[in-house]
VMD Tcl script that builds the backbone (N, CA, C; Angstrom):
set m [mol new atoms 546]
animate dup $m
set s [atomselect $m all]
$s set {name element resname resid chain x y z} {
  {N N MET 1 A 0.836 -1.172 0.000}
  {CA C MET 1 A 0.000 0.000 0.000}
  {C C MET 1 A 0.887 1.244 0.000}
  {N N ILE 2 A 0.546 2.207 -0.852}
  {CA C ILE 2 A 1.274 3.477 -0.899}
  {C C ILE 2 A 0.274 4.612 -0.692}
  {N N ILE 3 A 0.609 5.530 0.207}
  {CA C ILE 3 A -0.216 6.716 0.441}
  {C C ILE 3 A 0.697 7.938 0.555}
  {N N ASP 4 A 0.459 8.906 -0.290}
  {CA C ASP 4 A 1.184 10.183 -0.244}
  {C C ASP 4 A 2.688 10.030 -0.090}
  {N N GLY 5 A 3.290 9.163 -0.904}
  {CA C GLY 5 A 4.737 9.025 -0.885}
  {C C GLY 5 A 5.295 8.135 0.203}
  {N N VAL 6 A 4.426 7.362 0.862}
  {CA C VAL 6 A 4.876 6.415 1.888}
  {C C VAL 6 A 4.325 5.046 1.550}
  {N N GLU 7 A 5.207 4.051 1.566}
  {CA C GLU 7 A 4.809 2.659 1.312}
  {C C GLU 7 A 4.726 1.909 2.641}
  {N N MET 8 A 3.693 1.092 2.773}
  {CA C MET 8 A 3.568 0.187 3.910}
  {C C MET 8 A 3.941 -1.199 3.394}
  {N N ARG 9 A 4.974 -1.788 3.982}
  {CA C ARG 9 A 5.427 -3.119 3.552}
  {C C ARG 9 A 5.900 -3.904 4.768}
  {N N GLY 10 A 6.105 -5.191 4.565}
  {CA C GLY 10 A 6.599 -6.027 5.643}
  {C C GLY 10 A 7.967 -5.567 6.120}
  {N N VAL 11 A 8.176 -5.614 7.434}
  {CA C VAL 11 A 9.458 -5.205 8.002}
  {C C VAL 11 A 10.518 -6.249 7.656}
  {N N GLU 12 A 11.765 -5.792 7.472}
  {CA C GLU 12 A 12.892 -6.651 7.110}
  {C C GLU 12 A 14.093 -6.313 7.991}
  {N N LEU 13 A 15.022 -7.257 8.110}
  {CA C LEU 13 A 16.244 -6.987 8.884}
  {C C LEU 13 A 16.982 -5.763 8.358}
  {N N GLY 14 A 16.918 -5.539 7.053}
  {CA C GLY 14 A 17.583 -4.384 6.456}
  {C C GLY 14 A 17.019 -3.049 6.899}
  {N N ASP 15 A 15.903 -3.050 7.618}
  {CA C ASP 15 A 15.305 -1.812 8.117}
  {C C ASP 15 A 15.915 -1.357 9.438}
  {N N ALA 16 A 16.826 -2.145 10.000}
  {CA C ALA 16 A 17.339 -1.860 11.352}
  {C C ALA 16 A 17.962 -0.472 11.467}
  {N N ALA 17 A 18.839 -0.107 10.559}
  {CA C ALA 17 A 19.516 1.193 10.672}
  {C C ALA 17 A 18.514 2.337 10.546}
  {N N GLY 18 A 17.634 2.251 9.571}
  {CA C GLY 18 A 16.649 3.311 9.368}
  {C C GLY 18 A 15.677 3.430 10.527}
  {N N LEU 19 A 15.254 2.291 11.084}
  {CA C LEU 19 A 14.357 2.338 12.237}
  {C C LEU 19 A 15.064 2.912 13.454}
  {N N ALA 20 A 16.336 2.569 13.633}
  {CA C ALA 20 A 17.097 3.145 14.754}
  {C C ALA 20 A 17.129 4.672 14.628}
  {N N GLU 21 A 17.370 5.173 13.425}
  {CA C GLU 21 A 17.385 6.625 13.198}
  {C C GLU 21 A 16.014 7.231 13.467}
  {N N ALA 22 A 14.961 6.583 12.978}
  {CA C ALA 22 A 13.604 7.112 13.159}
  {C C ALA 22 A 13.213 7.125 14.637}
  {N N PHE 23 A 13.502 6.034 15.345}
  {CA C PHE 23 A 13.185 6.004 16.775}
  {C C PHE 23 A 13.991 7.064 17.539}
  {N N ALA 24 A 15.271 7.215 17.200}
  {CA C ALA 24 A 16.100 8.211 17.876}
  {C C ALA 24 A 15.573 9.624 17.598}
  {N N ARG 25 A 15.208 9.886 16.349}
  {CA C ARG 25 A 14.695 11.204 15.959}
  {C C ARG 25 A 13.381 11.536 16.685}
  {N N ASN 26 A 12.581 10.520 16.974}
  {CA C ASN 26 A 11.267 10.707 17.591}
  {C C ASN 26 A 11.243 10.360 19.075}
  {N N ARG 27 A 12.409 10.122 19.655}
  {CA C ARG 27 A 12.480 9.632 21.039}
  {C C ARG 27 A 11.737 10.535 22.021}
  {N N ALA 28 A 12.016 11.800 22.029}
  {CA C ALA 28 A 11.360 12.713 22.972}
  {C C ALA 28 A 9.878 12.862 22.642}
  {N N PHE 29 A 9.556 12.929 21.368}
  {CA C PHE 29 A 8.167 13.080 20.946}
  {C C PHE 29 A 7.313 11.890 21.378}
  {N N MET 30 A 7.862 10.674 21.263}
  {CA C MET 30 A 7.102 9.465 21.574}
  {C C MET 30 A 7.178 9.043 23.036}
  {N N ALA 31 A 8.059 9.640 23.810}
  {CA C ALA 31 A 8.255 9.220 25.206}
  {C C ALA 31 A 6.961 9.155 26.015}
  {N N PRO 32 A 6.037 10.103 25.903}
  {CA C PRO 32 A 4.815 10.016 26.709}
  {C C PRO 32 A 3.897 8.848 26.339}
  {N N PHE 33 A 4.163 8.199 25.196}
  {CA C PHE 33 A 3.285 7.136 24.690}
  {C C PHE 33 A 3.936 5.755 24.694}
  {N N GLU 34 A 5.182 5.677 25.119}
  {CA C GLU 34 A 5.973 4.457 24.982}
  {C C GLU 34 A 6.496 3.977 26.331}
  {N N PRO 35 A 6.824 2.682 26.411}
  {CA C PRO 35 A 7.554 2.212 27.598}
  {C C PRO 35 A 8.931 2.884 27.641}
  {N N VAL 36 A 9.522 2.944 28.806}
  {CA C VAL 36 A 10.896 3.443 28.915}
  {C C VAL 36 A 11.786 2.419 28.217}
  {N N ARG 37 A 12.600 2.905 27.300}
  {CA C ARG 37 A 13.447 2.016 26.491}
  {C C ARG 37 A 14.916 2.173 26.886}
  {N N PRO 38 A 15.673 1.066 26.847}
  {CA C PRO 38 A 17.124 1.191 27.086}
  {C C PRO 38 A 17.769 1.901 25.900}
  {N N ASP 39 A 18.911 2.517 26.127}
  {CA C ASP 39 A 19.608 3.231 25.060}
  {C C ASP 39 A 19.892 2.339 23.861}
  {N N ALA 40 A 20.131 1.053 24.086}
  {CA C ALA 40 A 20.432 0.125 22.994}
  {C C ALA 40 A 19.278 0.009 21.994}
  {N N PHE 41 A 18.050 0.264 22.436}
  {CA C PHE 41 A 16.885 0.205 21.549}
  {C C PHE 41 A 17.052 1.159 20.371}
  {N N TYR 42 A 17.748 2.261 20.581}
  {CA C TYR 42 A 17.885 3.319 19.581}
  {C C TYR 42 A 19.113 3.137 18.698}
  {N N THR 43 A 19.702 1.947 18.715}
  {CA C THR 43 A 20.872 1.652 17.887}
  {C C THR 43 A 20.503 0.656 16.798}
  {N N GLU 44 A 21.332 0.600 15.775}
  {CA C GLU 44 A 21.107 -0.368 14.699}
  {C C GLU 44 A 21.132 -1.795 15.233}
  {N N ASP 45 A 22.077 -2.113 16.107}
  {CA C ASP 45 A 22.131 -3.460 16.678}
  {C C ASP 45 A 20.886 -3.759 17.499}
  {N N GLY 46 A 20.431 -2.785 18.276}
  {CA C GLY 46 A 19.223 -2.980 19.070}
  {C C GLY 46 A 18.006 -3.210 18.196}
  {N N GLN 47 A 17.904 -2.478 17.109}
  {CA C GLN 47 A 16.781 -2.670 16.200}
  {C C GLN 47 A 16.885 -3.998 15.445}
  {N N ARG 48 A 18.095 -4.386 15.085}
  {CA C ARG 48 A 18.262 -5.672 14.414}
  {C C ARG 48 A 17.801 -6.809 15.333}
  {N N GLU 49 A 18.186 -6.738 16.601}
  {CA C GLU 49 A 17.771 -7.753 17.568}
  {C C GLU 49 A 16.246 -7.751 17.742}
  {N N ARG 50 A 15.654 -6.557 17.811}
  {CA C ARG 50 A 14.199 -6.450 17.953}
  {C C ARG 50 A 13.502 -7.036 16.721}
  {N N ILE 51 A 14.003 -6.695 15.542}
  {CA C ILE 51 A 13.387 -7.193 14.300}
  {C C ILE 51 A 13.521 -8.705 14.203}
  {N N GLU 52 A 14.648 -9.252 14.618}
  {CA C GLU 52 A 14.803 -10.711 14.614}
  {C C GLU 52 A 13.708 -11.366 15.444}
  {N N GLY 53 A 13.403 -10.806 16.614}
  {CA C GLY 53 A 12.330 -11.330 17.457}
  {C C GLY 53 A 10.974 -11.176 16.802}
  {N N VAL 54 A 10.756 -10.047 16.152}
  {CA C VAL 54 A 9.499 -9.789 15.444}
  {C C VAL 54 A 9.301 -10.816 14.326}
  {N N LEU 55 A 10.368 -11.121 13.596}
  {CA C LEU 55 A 10.260 -12.077 12.491}
  {C C LEU 55 A 9.998 -13.496 12.994}
  {N N VAL 56 A 10.513 -13.850 14.158}
  {CA C VAL 56 A 10.194 -15.148 14.770}
  {C C VAL 56 A 8.699 -15.212 15.077}
  {N N GLU 57 A 8.157 -14.140 15.648}
  {CA C GLU 57 A 6.722 -14.077 15.948}
  {C C GLU 57 A 5.894 -14.135 14.660}
  {N N ARG 58 A 6.366 -13.441 13.620}
  {CA C ARG 58 A 5.678 -13.478 12.319}
  {C C ARG 58 A 5.635 -14.903 11.778}
  {N N ASP 59 A 6.790 -15.559 11.788}
  {CA C ASP 59 A 6.879 -16.914 11.238}
  {C C ASP 59 A 6.036 -17.910 12.025}
  {N N ALA 60 A 5.778 -17.618 13.296}
  {CA C ALA 60 A 4.932 -18.477 14.131}
  {C C ALA 60 A 3.444 -18.155 13.956}
  {N N GLY 61 A 3.134 -17.122 13.163}
  {CA C GLY 61 A 1.744 -16.767 12.904}
  {C C GLY 61 A 1.092 -15.924 13.983}
  {N N ARG 62 A 1.898 -15.366 14.882}
  {CA C ARG 62 A 1.342 -14.565 15.981}
  {C C ARG 62 A 1.405 -13.062 15.736}
  {N N LEU 63 A 2.072 -12.640 14.656}
  {CA C LEU 63 A 2.309 -11.218 14.418}
  {C C LEU 63 A 2.442 -10.962 12.924}
  {N N VAL 64 A 1.867 -9.849 12.470}
  {CA C VAL 64 A 2.056 -9.380 11.098}
  {C C VAL 64 A 2.646 -7.971 11.212}
  {N N PRO 65 A 3.973 -7.829 11.003}
  {CA C PRO 65 A 4.638 -6.541 11.205}
  {C C PRO 65 A 4.870 -5.783 9.892}
  {N N TYR 66 A 4.569 -4.503 9.920}
  {CA C TYR 66 A 4.791 -3.640 8.762}
  {C C TYR 66 A 5.647 -2.448 9.176}
  {N N VAL 67 A 6.296 -1.866 8.187}
  {CA C VAL 67 A 7.037 -0.621 8.366}
  {C C VAL 67 A 6.524 0.353 7.308}
  {N N PHE 68 A 6.541 1.658 7.633}
  {CA C PHE 68 A 6.223 2.706 6.667}
  {C C PHE 68 A 7.543 3.296 6.196}
  {N N VAL 69 A 7.754 3.360 4.879}
  {CA C VAL 69 A 8.983 3.949 4.345}
  {C C VAL 69 A 8.634 4.987 3.288}
  {N N GLU 70 A 9.373 6.094 3.323}
  {CA C GLU 70 A 9.220 7.100 2.275}
  {C C GLU 70 A 9.661 6.490 0.957}
  {N N THR 71 A 8.834 6.615 -0.065}
  {CA C THR 71 A 9.187 6.009 -1.350}
  {C C THR 71 A 10.383 6.713 -1.989}
  {N N ALA 72 A 10.556 8.001 -1.755}
  {CA C ALA 72 A 11.649 8.738 -2.377}
  {C C ALA 72 A 13.004 8.407 -1.759}
  {N N THR 73 A 13.034 8.158 -0.448}
  {CA C THR 73 A 14.315 7.973 0.244}
  {C C THR 73 A 14.511 6.565 0.801}
  {N N GLY 74 A 13.431 5.821 0.980}
  {CA C GLY 74 A 13.509 4.514 1.622}
  {C C GLY 74 A 13.620 4.606 3.132}
  {N N ALA 75 A 13.518 5.816 3.695}
  {CA C ALA 75 A 13.665 6.009 5.141}
  {C C ALA 75 A 12.387 5.607 5.869}
  {N N PRO 76 A 12.503 4.796 6.925}
  {CA C PRO 76 A 11.327 4.459 7.732}
  {C C PRO 76 A 10.757 5.683 8.433}
  {N N VAL 77 A 9.417 5.759 8.450}
  {CA C VAL 77 A 8.733 6.871 9.119}
  {C C VAL 77 A 7.594 6.361 10.004}
  {N N GLY 78 A 7.672 5.103 10.416}
  {CA C GLY 78 A 6.665 4.552 11.303}
  {C C GLY 78 A 6.502 3.067 11.098}
  {N N ALA 79 A 5.562 2.503 11.832}
  {CA C ALA 79 A 5.313 1.065 11.752}
  {C C ALA 79 A 3.921 0.772 12.287}
  {N N ILE 80 A 3.415 -0.391 11.903}
  {CA C ILE 80 A 2.148 -0.889 12.424}
  {C C ILE 80 A 2.265 -2.397 12.529}
  {N N ASN 81 A 1.733 -2.952 13.597}
  {CA C ASN 81 A 1.752 -4.396 13.813}
  {C C ASN 81 A 0.360 -4.901 14.143}
  {N N LEU 82 A 0.058 -6.069 13.640}
  {CA C LEU 82 A -1.110 -6.813 14.080}
  {C C LEU 82 A -0.552 -7.985 14.869}
  {N N GLY 83 A -0.736 -7.964 16.174}
  {CA C GLY 83 A -0.145 -8.984 17.028}
  {C C GLY 83 A -1.172 -9.669 17.898}
  {N N SER 84 A -0.681 -10.496 18.796}
  {CA C SER 84 A -1.546 -11.270 19.694}
  {C C SER 84 A -2.623 -12.004 18.913}
  {N N ILE 85 A -2.257 -12.517 17.758}
  {CA C ILE 85 A -3.221 -13.184 16.879}
  {C C ILE 85 A -3.633 -14.507 17.507}
  {N N ALA 86 A -4.941 -14.666 17.635}
  {CA C ALA 86 A -5.508 -15.895 18.202}
  {C C ALA 86 A -6.629 -16.367 17.289}
  {N N TYR 87 A -6.707 -17.667 17.130}
  {CA C TYR 87 A -7.762 -18.254 16.302}
  {C C TYR 87 A -8.746 -18.984 17.211}
  {N N GLY 88 A -9.482 -19.929 16.673}
  {CA C GLY 88 A -10.481 -20.635 17.462}
  {C C GLY 88 A -11.668 -19.728 17.709}
  {N N PRO 89 A -12.305 -19.850 18.863}
  {CA C PRO 89 A -13.514 -19.069 19.107}
  {C C PRO 89 A -13.250 -17.566 19.279}
  {N N LEU 90 A -12.008 -17.161 19.534}
  {CA C LEU 90 A -11.699 -15.740 19.694}
  {C C LEU 90 A -11.489 -15.044 18.350}
  {N N CYS 91 A -10.671 -15.602 17.473}
  {CA C CYS 91 A -10.382 -15.027 16.140}
  {C C CYS 91 A -10.118 -13.534 16.228}
  {N N SER 92 A -9.068 -13.165 16.930}
  {CA C SER 92 A -8.816 -11.765 17.228}
  {C C SER 92 A -7.337 -11.444 17.131}
  {N N GLY 93 A -7.049 -10.158 17.019}
  {CA C GLY 93 A -5.682 -9.667 17.062}
  {C C GLY 93 A -5.676 -8.264 17.629}
  {N N GLY 94 A -4.508 -7.800 17.996}
  {CA C GLY 94 A -4.357 -6.454 18.536}
  {C C GLY 94 A -3.467 -5.620 17.640}
  {N N ILE 95 A -3.809 -4.369 17.491}
  {CA C ILE 95 A -3.073 -3.488 16.595}
  {C C ILE 95 A -2.327 -2.439 17.395}
  {N N GLY 96 A -1.118 -2.110 16.949}
  {CA C GLY 96 A -0.322 -1.043 17.532}
  {C C GLY 96 A 0.432 -0.335 16.422}
  {N N TYR 97 A 0.614 0.958 16.551}
  {CA C TYR 97 A 1.267 1.712 15.478}
  {C C TYR 97 A 1.934 2.961 16.033}
  {N N TRP 98 A 2.859 3.490 15.254}
  {CA C TRP 98 A 3.457 4.793 15.536}
  {C C TRP 98 A 3.822 5.438 14.207}
  {N N VAL 99 A 3.805 6.762 14.198}
  {CA C VAL 99 A 4.123 7.525 12.995}
  {C C VAL 99 A 5.090 8.636 13.369}
  {N N ASP 100 A 6.121 8.799 12.554}
  {CA C ASP 100 A 7.098 9.868 12.717}
  {C C ASP 100 A 6.380 11.211 12.874}
  {N N ARG 101 A 6.896 12.026 13.753}
  {CA C ARG 101 A 6.266 13.328 14.033}
  {C C ARG 101 A 6.023 14.125 12.752}
  {N N ALA 102 A 6.943 14.069 11.811}
  {CA C ALA 102 A 6.814 14.838 10.565}
  {C C ALA 102 A 5.639 14.359 9.702}
  {N N TRP 103 A 5.147 13.163 9.957}
  {CA C TRP 103 A 4.063 12.601 9.148}
  {C C TRP 103 A 2.727 12.606 9.862}
  {N N HIS 104 A 2.657 13.172 11.057}
  {CA C HIS 104 A 1.388 13.233 11.795}
  {C C HIS 104 A 0.385 14.110 11.054}
  {N N GLY 105 A -0.872 13.711 11.123}
  {CA C GLY 105 A -1.944 14.511 10.556}
  {C C GLY 105 A -2.105 14.402 9.060}
  {N N LYS 106 A -1.442 13.438 8.429}
  {CA C LYS 106 A -1.507 13.301 6.968}
  {C C LYS 106 A -2.316 12.085 6.529}
  {N N GLY 107 A -2.976 11.416 7.468}
  {CA C GLY 107 A -3.829 10.286 7.125}
  {C C GLY 107 A -3.117 8.954 7.012}
  {N N LEU 108 A -1.819 8.923 7.268}
  {CA C LEU 108 A -1.049 7.688 7.134}
  {C C LEU 108 A -1.523 6.623 8.122}
  {N N ALA 109 A -1.659 6.982 9.387}
  {CA C ALA 109 A -2.072 5.995 10.395}
  {C C ALA 109 A -3.477 5.475 10.107}
  {N N THR 110 A -4.394 6.355 9.738}
  {CA C THR 110 A -5.771 5.927 9.460}
  {C C THR 110 A -5.811 4.943 8.295}
  {N N ALA 111 A -5.093 5.264 7.217}
  {CA C ALA 111 A -5.060 4.367 6.054}
  {C C ALA 111 A -4.418 3.031 6.407}
  {N N ALA 112 A -3.356 3.069 7.203}
  {CA C ALA 112 A -2.662 1.839 7.587}
  {C C ALA 112 A -3.535 0.968 8.484}
  {N N VAL 113 A -4.230 1.578 9.434}
  {CA C VAL 113 A -5.116 0.818 10.322}
  {C C VAL 113 A -6.215 0.152 9.493}
  {N N ALA 114 A -6.782 0.881 8.546}
  {CA C ALA 114 A -7.819 0.311 7.689}
  {C C ALA 114 A -7.273 -0.856 6.871}
  {N N GLU 115 A -6.068 -0.723 6.348}
  {CA C GLU 115 A -5.467 -1.805 5.551}
  {C C GLU 115 A -5.167 -3.026 6.408}
  {N N VAL 116 A -4.667 -2.822 7.615}
  {CA C VAL 116 A -4.388 -3.960 8.489}
  {C C VAL 116 A -5.697 -4.661 8.864}
  {N N CYS 117 A -6.756 -3.916 9.046}
  {CA C CYS 117 A -8.059 -4.548 9.316}
  {C C CYS 117 A -8.532 -5.360 8.112}
  {N N ARG 118 A -8.272 -4.854 6.911}
  {CA C ARG 118 A -8.626 -5.624 5.707}
  {C C ARG 118 A -7.849 -6.937 5.663}
  {N N VAL 119 A -6.556 -6.875 5.945}
  {CA C VAL 119 A -5.724 -8.085 5.968}
  {C C VAL 119 A -6.240 -9.044 7.041}
  {N N ALA 120 A -6.550 -8.510 8.221}
  {CA C ALA 120 A -7.042 -9.344 9.323}
  {C C ALA 120 A -8.317 -10.081 8.917}
  {N N ARG 121 A -9.213 -9.393 8.234}
  {CA C ARG 121 A -10.497 -9.987 7.823}
  {C C ARG 121 A -10.334 -10.910 6.615}
  {N N ASP 122 A -9.737 -10.383 5.540}
  {CA C ASP 122 A -9.743 -11.087 4.255}
  {C C ASP 122 A -8.662 -12.154 4.125}
  {N N GLU 123 A -7.526 -11.942 4.758}
  {CA C GLU 123 A -6.417 -12.884 4.606}
  {C C GLU 123 A -6.265 -13.807 5.810}
  {N N LEU 124 A -6.558 -13.300 7.006}
  {CA C LEU 124 A -6.384 -14.110 8.210}
  {C C LEU 124 A -7.699 -14.653 8.748}
  {N N GLY 125 A -8.815 -14.105 8.296}
  {CA C GLY 125 A -10.121 -14.571 8.741}
  {C C GLY 125 A -10.475 -14.182 10.164}
  {N N LEU 126 A -9.826 -13.145 10.707}
  {CA C LEU 126 A -10.115 -12.736 12.073}
  {C C LEU 126 A -11.491 -12.075 12.167}
  {N N HIS 127 A -12.115 -12.236 13.306}
  {CA C HIS 127 A -13.435 -11.673 13.585}
  {C C HIS 127 A -13.345 -10.227 14.075}
  {N N ARG 128 A -12.283 -9.921 14.839}
  {CA C ARG 128 A -12.177 -8.590 15.429}
  {C C ARG 128 A -10.716 -8.193 15.586}
  {N N VAL 129 A -10.522 -6.884 15.675}
  {CA C VAL 129 A -9.207 -6.316 15.968}
  {C C VAL 129 A -9.394 -5.349 17.131}
  {N N GLU 130 A -8.473 -5.419 18.072}
  {CA C GLU 130 A -8.521 -4.590 19.271}
  {C C GLU 130 A -7.362 -3.596 19.261}
  {N N ALA 131 A -7.553 -2.456 19.897}
  {CA C ALA 131 A -6.491 -1.466 20.076}
  {C C ALA 131 A -6.718 -0.772 21.414}
  {N N SER 132 A -5.662 -0.185 21.945}
  {CA C SER 132 A -5.797 0.598 23.170}
  {C C SER 132 A -5.002 1.882 23.002}
  {N N THR 133 A -5.443 2.922 23.706}
  {CA C THR 133 A -4.716 4.186 23.724}
  {C C THR 133 A -4.683 4.704 25.156}
  {N N LEU 134 A -3.702 5.507 25.447}
  {CA C LEU 134 A -3.737 6.245 26.698}
  {C C LEU 134 A -5.026 7.055 26.724}
  {N N VAL 135 A -5.573 7.248 27.894}
  {CA C VAL 135 A -6.855 7.939 28.030}
  {C C VAL 135 A -6.841 9.309 27.356}
  {N N ASP 136 A -5.725 10.018 27.431}
  {CA C ASP 136 A -5.662 11.370 26.865}
  {C C ASP 136 A -5.057 11.436 25.459}
  {N N ASN 137 A -4.853 10.300 24.799}
  {CA C ASN 137 A -4.295 10.301 23.442}
  {C C ASN 137 A -5.427 10.462 22.428}
  {N N LEU 138 A -5.925 11.671 22.333}
  {CA C LEU 138 A -7.074 11.951 21.481}
  {C C LEU 138 A -6.758 11.767 20.003}
  {N N ALA 139 A -5.531 12.063 19.581}
  {CA C ALA 139 A -5.167 11.901 18.171}
  {C C ALA 139 A -5.290 10.437 17.747}
  {N N SER 140 A -4.778 9.530 18.550}
  {CA C SER 140 A -4.874 8.110 18.220}
  {C C SER 140 A -6.321 7.624 18.300}
  {N N GLN 141 A -7.075 8.158 19.231}
  {CA C GLN 141 A -8.489 7.790 19.318}
  {C C GLN 141 A -9.241 8.237 18.065}
  {N N ARG 142 A -8.884 9.407 17.499}
  {CA C ARG 142 A -9.508 9.857 16.240}
  {C C ARG 142 A -9.138 8.928 15.091}
  {N N VAL 143 A -7.882 8.485 15.043}
  {CA C VAL 143 A -7.460 7.532 14.006}
  {C C VAL 143 A -8.324 6.281 14.079}
  {N N LEU 144 A -8.479 5.737 15.263}
  {CA C LEU 144 A -9.251 4.512 15.425}
  {C C LEU 144 A -10.718 4.726 15.048}
  {N N ALA 145 A -11.303 5.848 15.451}
  {CA C ALA 145 A -12.701 6.129 15.106}
  {C C ALA 145 A -12.874 6.224 13.592}
  {N N LYS 146 A -11.949 6.901 12.912}
  {CA C LYS 146 A -12.026 7.024 11.447}
  {C C LYS 146 A -11.908 5.667 10.775}
  {N N ALA 147 A -11.194 4.735 11.402}
  {CA C ALA 147 A -10.996 3.399 10.835}
  {C C ALA 147 A -12.077 2.419 11.279}
  {N N GLY 148 A -13.139 2.911 11.916}
  {CA C GLY 148 A -14.279 2.070 12.257}
  {C C GLY 148 A -14.229 1.382 13.601}
  {N N PHE 149 A -13.317 1.786 14.477}
  {CA C PHE 149 A -13.227 1.196 15.816}
  {C C PHE 149 A -14.227 1.870 16.739}
  {N N GLU 150 A -14.697 1.107 17.710}
  {CA C GLU 150 A -15.610 1.623 18.731}
  {C C GLU 150 A -15.018 1.378 20.110}
  {N N PRO 151 A -15.201 2.329 21.030}
  {CA C PRO 151 A -14.708 2.105 22.393}
  {C C PRO 151 A -15.541 1.033 23.085}
  {N N PHE 152 A -14.883 0.230 23.928}
  {CA C PHE 152 A -15.645 -0.774 24.671}
  {C C PHE 152 A -15.225 -0.906 26.122}
  {N N GLY 153 A -14.312 -0.060 26.570}
  {CA C GLY 153 A -13.979 -0.155 27.974}
  {C C GLY 153 A -12.780 0.680 28.374}
  {N N LEU 154 A -12.526 0.643 29.658}
  {CA C LEU 154 A -11.382 1.316 30.248}
  {C C LEU 154 A -10.585 0.273 31.020}
  {N N ALA 155 A -9.283 0.261 30.808}
  {CA C ALA 155 A -8.405 -0.684 31.506}
  {C C ALA 155 A -7.500 0.106 32.451}
  {N N PRO 156 A -7.805 0.089 33.746}
  {CA C PRO 156 A -6.974 0.807 34.711}
  {C C PRO 156 A -5.566 0.205 34.783}
  {N N ARG 157 A -4.569 1.084 34.836}
  {CA C ARG 157 A -3.161 0.677 34.977}
  {C C ARG 157 A -2.820 -0.471 34.019}
  {N N TYR 158 A -3.149 -0.300 32.759}
  {CA C TYR 158 A -3.085 -1.343 31.730}
  {C C TYR 158 A -1.669 -1.628 31.235}
  {N N LEU 159 A -0.914 -0.565 30.937}
  {CA C LEU 159 A 0.450 -0.731 30.421}
  {C C LEU 159 A 1.391 0.206 31.163}
  {N N HIS 160 A 2.652 -0.224 31.277}
  {CA C HIS 160 A 3.670 0.601 31.908}
  {C C HIS 160 A 4.263 1.503 30.828}
  {N N ILE 161 A 3.830 2.755 30.828}
  {CA C ILE 161 A 4.188 3.724 29.798}
  {C C ILE 161 A 4.848 4.924 30.453}
  {N N ASP 162 A 5.947 5.373 29.875}
  {CA C ASP 162 A 6.644 6.570 30.354}
  {C C ASP 162 A 6.886 6.509 31.862}
  {N N GLY 163 A 7.239 5.332 32.347}
  {CA C GLY 163 A 7.656 5.177 33.736}
  {C C GLY 163 A 6.575 4.903 34.764}
  {N N ALA 164 A 5.319 4.696 34.316}
  {CA C ALA 164 A 4.246 4.431 35.289}
  {C C ALA 164 A 3.157 3.582 34.640}
  {N N TRP 165 A 2.388 2.900 35.479}
  {CA C TRP 165 A 1.233 2.148 34.981}
  {C C TRP 165 A 0.152 3.146 34.590}
  {N N ARG 166 A -0.306 3.085 33.355}
  {CA C ARG 166 A -1.236 4.086 32.817}
  {C C ARG 166 A -2.568 3.448 32.420}
  {N N ASP 167 A -3.640 4.181 32.670}
  {CA C ASP 167 A -4.968 3.768 32.226}
  {C C ASP 167 A -5.057 3.894 30.704}
  {N N HIS 168 A -5.809 2.977 30.097}
  {CA C HIS 168 A -6.005 2.980 28.646}
  {C C HIS 168 A -7.477 2.815 28.303}
  {N N ARG 169 A -7.873 3.447 27.222}
  {CA C ARG 169 A -9.187 3.196 26.632}
  {C C ARG 169 A -9.024 2.039 25.658}
  {N N LEU 170 A -10.002 1.136 25.660}
  {CA C LEU 170 A -9.977 -0.036 24.791}
  {C C LEU 170 A -10.954 0.175 23.634}
  {N N PHE 171 A -10.520 -0.223 22.444}
  {CA C PHE 171 A -11.311 -0.084 21.230}
  {C C PHE 171 A -11.306 -1.407 20.479}
  {N N GLN 172 A -12.356 -1.639 19.711}
  {CA C GLN 172 A -12.391 -2.817 18.858}
  {C C GLN 172 A -13.109 -2.483 17.562}
  {N N ARG 173 A -12.774 -3.258 16.549}
  {CA C ARG 173 A -13.511 -3.209 15.295}
  {C C ARG 173 A -13.900 -4.636 14.966}
  {N N LEU 174 A -15.204 -4.867 14.860}
  {CA C LEU 174 A -15.696 -6.176 14.443}
  {C C LEU 174 A -15.612 -6.236 12.929}
  {N N LEU 175 A -15.025 -7.306 12.411}
  {CA C LEU 175 A -14.729 -7.410 10.985}
  {C C LEU 175 A -15.761 -8.211 10.202}
  {N N HIS 176 A -16.366 -9.202 10.828}
  {CA C HIS 176 A -17.399 -10.040 10.207}
  {C C HIS 176 A -18.047 -10.883 11.296}
  {N N ASP 177 A -19.109 -11.570 10.932}
  {CA C ASP 177 A -19.795 -12.438 11.904}
  {C C ASP 177 A -19.837 -13.890 11.454}
  {N N ARG 178 A -18.929 -14.275 10.560}
  {CA C ARG 178 A -18.851 -15.677 10.148}
  {C C ARG 178 A -18.323 -16.526 11.297}
  {N N PRO 179 A -18.674 -17.797 11.342}
  {CA C PRO 179 A -18.093 -18.663 12.378}
  {C C PRO 179 A -16.599 -18.860 12.120}
  {N N PRO 180 A -15.839 -19.211 13.140}
  {CA C PRO 180 A -14.408 -19.458 12.958}
  {C C PRO 180 A -14.166 -20.554 11.933}
  {N N ALA 181 A -13.078 -20.422 11.196}
  {CA C ALA 181 A -12.701 -21.448 10.222}
  {C C ALA 181 A -12.356 -22.736 10.978}
  {N N GLY 182 A -12.694 -23.873 10.380}
  {CA C GLY 182 A -12.472 -25.161 11.004}
  {C C GLY 182 A -11.056 -25.501 11.178}
}
mol reanalyze $m
mol bondsrecalc $m
mol representation Tube
mol addrep $m
């Protein structure tokens, strides 16, 4: 998928250096929304190690990881993952994403969330996709609403973000009502 000069594609080991640069460039901007990360996370080696783990999860069928790259430069400017994939009676997955500060407000996250939901429904056969945001992350809540998500609850002290356990709003998008695949 390409939107306004950015391609969404599967993440690769070769993305390690570019992702390290993107995370480092956005470190202060993303700090209020992220777990506290060790300094190694912001290095090429740290990203290579992280991507290796992501690819193991992908190969096991538990995660579908994407990266956003500028088509003109090949530089990563964000990512989106469909993880916690479960089949059987649940048929669900969880979505998480981030976008480089320079690309905020351009519709990239909304388009990517919609595309990942299409993949979840049409290619994986999932019934629903879940997402969570910090209670005060109104921008991300708008992205989810535009992509057809509905709020369904509040999770007190849900994730350890920016050095403390933080409350999150929970959202879901129901994709279809077919029975689970046999």
